[in-house]
N, C-alpha and C positions, 0 to 999 in steps of 0.2 A: 221439715219435721217428719220423722218416720211414724208409721202407724202405731208401732209399739210404744213410742214416746207419748203419743196422744193418749193411748190406752192407759199408760202408767199415770198420767196426769189426771185422767178421769177417775181411775180407781182411788188415787190418793185423796182427791177432793171428796168423793163419795164417802170414804172412810172417815174423814174429818167432820163431814156433815153429820154422820151417824154418831160420832163421839160428842159433837156439840149438843145434840138432843139428849144423849145419855147423861152428860154433865148436868143438864137442866133437870132431868128427872131425879138426879142425886142431890139436888139442892145447891149446885154450883152454877156460876155464870157460864153459859154455853160458849161464849167467845174465848174462854180460857183454852178451849180445844185447839185453837189455831196459833197459840203462842208457843214457839219452839222451846223445848226443854221444860218450861213451866207446865205445859200440858201433862208431862209425865208425872210431875209432882202431884198435881190434882188427881190424876189417874190412880196413883198409889194411895192417895188419901181416901178416895171413895171406895177403893177395894180393901182398905185397911191393911195394906202391906207395909213392911218396914221401909223407912226413907233411905236406908243404905242401899236398897235396890237401885236407886237412882245412879249410884256410882257404877254399878255393873252395866247399866243401860248405856253409859258413855263409852264403855270399852268396846273397840271394834270387834265385830263378829259375835262376841259374847252378848252384846246388846241385842242382836237379832233374836237369840234364844230367849232373852229376858222379855222382849216384846211379845213373843209367843205365849209365855207364861201369863203376862198381863192380860192378853186377850182371853185366855181361859178364865182368869179371875173375874173379868168384867162380865163374861157370859154367866158365870155362877151367880152374880148379883141379880140376875133375872131368873134364878132358880132353874138353870139349864145344867143338868148334871150328867146327861148321857154322853157317851163318846161321840155320837153322831152330831149332837148339838155343839159340843165344844170343838169338835173338828171343823164344823162349819165356821165357827168364829175365828179359828186360826187360818184356815185356807181361803175363806171368802169374807174377810172383814168388810170389804167395800160394799157387800150386799147385806150381810147379817147385822152389822152394827146399825145401819140406817133402819132396818126392820125393827130392832129392839128399841131404837130411839123414837121412831114415829108411831109405832103400833100402840093404840090406846089400851089394848088388853095386856100388854107387857109392862109389868110394874117393877121398879127398882126396889130391892130389899137390901138394907144395910147388912153387911156380913155378920155383924154382932147379933143380929136378930134371926139369922138363918138357923134352921134346925140342924142338928148333927146328923149327918148322913152316914149310916153304917154300910160299908161296902163288903161285898162278898169276896172270898179268896180269889175267885176268877177275875173279878174286876180289879182287885189290887195288883194281881200279876199282869193283867192286860195293860193297866196304866203304867206299871214299871217298865214293861217291854217297850211300849210306845215312847215313853220318856227317854229310855236308853237309845232307841233307834234315832229319835230326833236329835238328841245331844251328840251322838256319834256321827251322824250325817253332817251336822254343822261343823264339828271339829274336823272331819275328813275333808269337807268342802273348802273351809276358810282358814284352817290353822295348820294342820299337819296330817300327813297320810303315810301309811306303811307301804313299802314296796319290797319286792324281792328281785334279785339279779338272776335272769334266766339264761343268759348267754355269756360267752367269754370275751365279749368285745371290749370290756374295760379292765381285763386282767393286765398286770397283777395288782392294780390299784383297788379294784373291786372284783370279788370272786363269785363264780356261780354258787348259789346257795347263801349269799349274803342277804340278810334281812335288814332293811334300813328305813329310817324315817326321813321324809321329805318335807321341808318347811314351805308352806304355802305363803306365809306372811313375809318371807324374806324378799321376794320380788313382787309381792302383792297378789292376793288371791283373785281369781276371776270368777265372774258369775257363770254358772253352768249354761251352756247353749241349750241343753235339753233338761229342764228341771224336773220333768215327770219321768222317773226311772225307778227300777227295782233297787231297794237299798243295798249298798255294798257290792253290787255287780257292776262290771265295767260296760261292755257292749253286748254280752251274751248272757241270757238267763241261766242260772245254775241248773245242772242236770239236763241241759239241752245242748245240741250241737251248734245250731245256727240261729236260734230264736232271739230276736232283739230284746234287750233288757230295758229299753227306753221307748217312750212315745214321742212322736214329732208333731203332736197337735200344737204345742207351744214351742216356738224357737226364739230364744232371746239373743239380741245382738251382743257383740263383744264388749265387755266392760271389765276393767281391772282396777281394783282398789289400790291406793298407794301402798308401796312396800317399804321395808326397812332399809333396803339397799338396791343398787343397780347391779345388773349382771356384769361381771368383770372377766377379762381374759383368764382362762384356766379354771373357772368355777365349774363344778360338776353339777349338771342341770338335768332335770327330768322334763320331758316335753312330749306333746302329742306328735306322733310320726307324721310328718307332712305328706309323705308319699302314700299314706294310708287312707286318703279320702275315698278311694275306690278299692275294693277288695274282691278277689276271687275266693269265695268261702272255702272251697275245697283245697286251696293252695295259699292259706293265709301266711305261711312263712316266707312267701315270695312277693316281690313287688309286682303289683298288677301292671304298672307301666313298663317295667322291665320285661315282663312276659309279652306285652303287646309289641315292644321293639323286637323281641326275639322271634315270635311266631305269627304276629299280626293280630289286629283288633278282632276280626271276624272269628278267627280260630279260638281266641281266649273266650269271647262272649258266647260262642256256641257250645264250648266244652264245659264251662264252669258257670256256677251261680254267682253273678256279679252284683254287688250292692255298693251303695255309697254310705259314708258315715259322717256325721257332723264332727266338728273339731274336737269336742270334749270326749267323744267316744272312739277316737282313733287310738291305736296302740300306744302305750307309754314306753318311750325310749329313754335311756340314760346315757349321756356322753359328756365329754368335757367341752366347754365353750372355748373355741380357739380364736374366733374373730367376733368382735362386737360391731354394732352399726358404725359405718364410716371407715373401718379398718381396711388397709390394703393387705391382702393375704397372698402369700406365695410359698410353695413347697419346692425346695431345691435339694435333690438327693436325700429325701426323707426328712430334712430339717425344715420346720415351719418358720417362716419369717412374717412378722407383723410390722407393717409400716417400715420395711427395710431392715428391721433388727430381728435377730434370731429369738424366738420365743423359748423361754425356759421349758425344757422337756420334763414331763412327769417323772418322778423318781423311779417308778416301776414300769415304765413304758416298754412294750414288747414289739419286736419285729420278727419276721420269719428268717430263718437261717437254713442254708443247705449244709447238712452234716454228713460227711463221708467217713465210714469206718473201714477196717481191714477186711470186712465181709462178715465179721462175727456178730455184728449188731450191738446194741446197747442193752445192758442189764436193766430190767424193769425197776429194780431197786434204785438204780441211778436216777431214773426219772422221778421216782418218789422222793428221793433224798434232795434233789434240786428243785422239787416242786414244779416239774414240767408237766403240764396237763394238756397242752395243745400241740399234738405232733402226729405225723403220718409218714408212711414209707415214700421214698423217692423212686426213681426209675430202676436203680440197681439194688440187689439184695444187700442189706446191711446199711443202706443209706436212708437218710430221713430229711424231711422238711419240718422244722421245729420252730414254734413261736416262743421266744424267750427274751429276757432282758440281756443287756450287754454284759452284766456281771455274771449271769448264769452261763452265757456263751463262753466266757473266759474260763470258767471252771470246767466246762465240758471239754475244752481243748486239752485239759490236763489228763484226760483219760488215756490210758496207754493204747487202746485200740482205735482211738479217734485220729484220723489222718488229716481231716480238713473241716473247718467251721467257717463258712463264708456267709456274710449277710446277703440276702436276696434284694436286688435293686433293679427296678425298671428304668432304663436310661431316658433322659430328656428327649422328647420328640417321638417316643414310641406311643402311638395313640391307642387307647383302649376305648372301644365304642360304648362300653357300659359306664364310663366315667362322665359325670356332668361337665359340660352341657350336651353331651351325646352328639357332637358335631365335629367333623374332621377339620374344620377351620381352627379348632382348639385342640391341638395334639397333646393332650394331657393324660396322665396316668396317676396311680396312687402315690408314687414317690416323687413325681415332678409335675406340679400343678400350678396354674396361674401364670402371671399375677391376675388378681381379681379383687375388686372393691366391694365390700359388704354394704348393701343398700341401707340408707338411713332415712328416717322419716323427714320429708321436706327436701331431700336431696334430688337434684335433677340430673339425668344422664341423657346423652345422645343415643338414639336408637336407629338402627337401620336393618336391612334384610340379613346382614351378616351376624350382628351381635344380638338380634332379637331372641335367639335360642337361650341366651343367659337369663333374659327377663320375662320370657313369655308366660311362664307359670305364675310369676308374681302378678303380672298385669291382668291375666285372665282369671286365674283361680283364686289367689289370695286377696286380690283387690277388686275383683268382680267387674271387669270391663270386657267388652267384646273386642276381640283381637283378630285381625286378618292380615295376611301377607300376600300381596298380589302384584305381579310384574315388578318384583324387587322393591316394592313400596310397602310401608307399614301403615295399617289403618287401625285406629283405636276408636271404638264407638262410631264407626263409619266415617271417621275423619282422618285424613292423612296426618301422620305424626312423625316428627323428627326428634322429639325429646319426650321424656316421661319423668314425672315427679312422684316419688314414692309416698304412700299414705301411712305406711307402717315401718317400724324398725325390724331389721332382720339379723340373724345370728348364724355363725358357722360352727357346727358341732363335729367333733371327731372322737373316736374311741382310743383308749390308751393301748389297746392291742391293735396297732396300726395296720397290720396286714390281715386282720380278721374282724373287721368292723364295718357294718353297713351304716355309713354316716354321710355327712354332707358331700363328700367327694362322689357319692353315688346318686344323690337325689337333690342336692343343692341347698338352698337357704331355708332357715327355720323362721317363720314369721313370729312376731311378738305375741300374737293371740294363741300360739301353740305352746307357749311356755307354761309349765305346770308349777315348778318350784325348785328349790335348791336342796340337793342331797346333803344332809347334815351329819348323821352318824349311823354306824352299823350297831344294831343292838343284839343281833344273833347271827351266827354263821354256821352252816351245816355242810359237811362234806358228803355228797351223795354216794361216794365210793367207800365210805367207812360204815361201821355198824355201832349200834348202841351209843354209849357215851363218847366213843372215839369219833362219832360224827361231828361233835361240837368242836369248832375251832376256837378254843378258849381265848387265844391271844388276840382275836379280832373283835371280841365282844366289847361294845361301848367304845368303839374306835371312831374318832373324829375323821371325817372324809376330807382329804386335801387334794 
């Protein structure tokens, strides 16, 4: 049993003991406090709150907020009206409730006998702001959160400037690893460049509430960036581990400020889930195969094409008309490398000055050292990758000095084991190992803009504890290249994400 589990049990018992004594002071039997659900009915009764609140208490996540309100109301029954006193009741019920229950000087006062407290305008506004912050934090943590698309990795399914809602309850919300944090900030305080927005005095273990559904192949998923556990603050747009492979550990750590981040404070990424736990994944000439069968491609999937013109180039109005946003010059004047869908590529071929439109393809066997697992024994690239089995909780695989490069980050970083490879032998927690059994489920994520997406092909598996939620719908979309009302992409508003 972990220390945090023991602490949770102690806090729970202490809170119930305090409630027991408070019930007795209110004229109820103290042992009612330890009867599940019935204790809430008595609680509502002694605070004189409507019984229909009980229904709200039973609703997942809403119930948490209702319990906060009930803690405030029970504190008021002891004539505690200041923000400090009520805040103590909400944040430290395991200490404050026993104090109210056991202290002889603290007397229970029936709410109907309480004097009417007139609040100042400042107090009214303060209470309203605190209520709004608490309510919004609970909704953002457990129900739904707003995100924006910053890069073109999901085009044309999702565009830069799309604002979308992500459902936390679809796959089950998770408890924050770092619960003490500045409201609505992710990992950096507003108006600062590098200051952390969270405190690590309390770190909670991974726990996910039951969700409404399981992650399926092709779901669009928001997750914490697995490669972002370590960050060079001055180069946050680049992978720390990629930089280490490129210029060496000493060079990176001497030139930049390197910090580590807990799971819930790593960058949020959005990709399409290509492989779920237990799937066998392979990419052959850009086509993804799952368990030997071709996976249906997203409708608006993009790849890069080489486009050759007669030297005159392509009219910018053509790019705008075909909604081409990701392009750059090739080696020769008038030639381009363009990311686009196959339908757009066909339309571009019809231009009178376009001589050639060819898909860019890296052949099988051409090894790219920046592609996972970064080992020449696996000669993979963006277009030809695998085969690879996605790890599943409880699944056991054989490991050796050759294939450990696929699983080393799982074993050491995500599942917290000590890993060493010496004399072509693998040691886990100082014991020689020939097999490994996974403790978590893992997923494989890829962007729909397949040649312009930093995804699992570049950093590997996504652990289940990194999953944030399911992208549900776009509620607003703004084109940064337009002005005024033209910035709004009206056709994309309230669009369901598929």
